[in-house]
C-alpha positions, 0 to 999 in steps of 0.5 A: 574654475569650478568643479565638474559637478558644479558646472553640470548642475548649472548647465543649460545646453544651447538649443535652436528652437523652431519658428513654429514655437512662437505664437506670432512673429513680427515681419520686422525681426532681423534675420541672421545667418547661423551655422553649426557642426555635427558628425555624420554617423555613417561617414564620421565626417564633420559637416556644417549646416547653415541656417537662418535664425531670428533671436528673441530673448537671447534664444535662436529660432530657426526659420526654414527656407520654405517659410521664407518662400511662403512669406514672400508670396504672402508679402507680394499680395499684402506688403503691409503685413506686420505679423504671421505665425507658422504651423508645423506638421510632421518631423524630420524630412517629412516636416511641412510648414504653413505660414499664417498671416495675422 
């Protein structure tokens, strides 16, 4: 085990990216259930958040359920769709996603 200093120098915090950060997303990527814990600032309770992610190059990318729902509608009209992209506008609870077939 090394020193705190050595550990801190090499430290890379784990982070889940947003699917909109990718230029294009293949529809055949494996979807994985993921979860993380956080402490509620108001109550002090530890809460668990479940999410859907894909893993590319050892990085996790979260896929909001609204994106999955939009993609389902697109696939009903175009079942051979191979790739899509996602546009993100806003932040927090005001975030809106647009699924763009490619």
